[in-house]
C-alpha positions in Angstrom: 2.1 14.3 6.6 -1.7 14.3 7.2 -2.2 17.7 5.7 -0.1 16.8 2.6 -2.0 13.5 2.2 -5.3 15.3 2.3 -4.2 17.7 -0.4 -3.0 14.9 -2.6 -6.2 12.9 -2.0 -8.4 15.9 -2.9 -6.4 16.3 -6.2 -7.0 12.6 -7.0 -10.7 13.0 -6.3 -11.2 16.2 -8.2 -8.8 16.2 -11.2 -10.1 15.1 -14.5 -7.2 12.9 -15.2 -9.5 10.0 -16.0 -12.6 9.9 -18.1 -15.7 8.6 -16.5 -15.6 5.5 -18.7 -12.0 4.7 -17.8 -12.2 5.1 -14.0 -15.8 5.1 -12.8 -14.8 4.4 -9.2 -13.3 7.9 -8.7 -16.6 9.3 -7.5 -16.8 6.5 -4.9 -13.7 7.6 -3.1 -14.4 8.6 0.5 -12.4 10.9 2.7 -9.0 10.2 4.3 -8.9 9.5 8.0 -6.0 9.4 10.4 -7.0 7.5 13.5 -4.6 7.0 16.4 -2.7 3.7 16.4 -4.3 2.7 19.6 -7.7 2.9 17.9 -6.6 0.6 15.0 -4.8 -2.4 16.5 -5.9 -4.6 13.6 -4.2 -2.3 11.1 -1.0 -2.2 13.2 -1.0 -6.1 13.2 -1.5 -6.1 9.4 1.3 -3.6 8.9 3.6 -5.8 11.0 2.7 -8.9 9.1 3.4 -7.2 5.8 6.7 -5.9 7.0 7.9 -9.3 8.3 6.8 -11.0 5.1 8.7 -8.5 3.0 11.8 -9.0 5.1 11.5 -12.8 4.7 11.2 -12.5 1.0 14.4 -10.4 0.9 16.1 -13.2 3.0 14.9 -15.8 0.5 16.2 -13.8 -2.3 19.6 -13.3 -0.6 20.1 -17.0 0.0 18.5 -18.0 -3.3 16.2 -20.4 -1.6 12.5 -19.7 -2.2 11.5 -22.7 0.0 13.2 -21.3 3.2 10.8 -21.4 6.1 9.8 -18.3 8.0 11.5 -17.8 11.3 11.3 -15.4 14.3 8.3 -13.1 14.6 7.0 -14.1 11.2 6.9 -17.8 12.2 5.0 -16.8 15.4 2.5 -14.8 13.4 1.9 -17.6 10.9 1.6 -20.2 13.6 -1.5 -18.3 14.8 -3.2 -18.3 11.4 -6.8 -19.4 11.0 -6.4 -20.7 7.4 -3.6 -21.7 5.1 -5.5 -19.9 2.3 -4.7 -16.6 4.1 -0.9 -17.2 3.4 -0.8 -19.2 0.3 1.8 -17.1 -1.4 4.5 -18.1 1.1 5.6 -20.9 -1.3 7.3 -20.3 -4.6 4.9 -22.6 -6.5 1.9 -20.5 -5.4 3.6 -17.3 -6.5 4.4 -18.9 -9.8 0.8 -20.1 -10.3 -0.6 -16.6 -9.5 1.8 -15.0 -12.0 0.8 -17.4 -14.7 -2.9 -16.6 -14.0 -2.1 -12.9 -14.4 -0.5 -13.6 -17.8 -3.7 -15.3 -18.9 -5.9 -12.4 -17.8 -3.6 -9.4 -18.5 -1.5 -10.7 -21.3 2.3 -10.9 -21.7 3.1 -7.8 -19.7 6.7 -8.5 -18.7 8.3 -10.1 -21.7 7.5 -13.8 -20.8 
């Protein structure tokens, strides 16, 4: 996959799909890197947290209860948090507030 990813990344960096005025950050893209997992434990932990959070959101959807508390490994990860601000989207009210803010900034993008 690394070879394929490098080819795709090079295409994104070099193709003139975007004009300079519409995507000025294209020139600031670096180069892809594929470090070993043992060299990036923080990334592995972040991947695990995202996966557990996604699974929890699917559980909430299945039981139709957006206030269901995390359990299992996700609960353990959240118990070790440094700040509630890092995980503020765990509650339905916070998700709703953020969506409302996006409507203000981006306009009515989904028919609301």
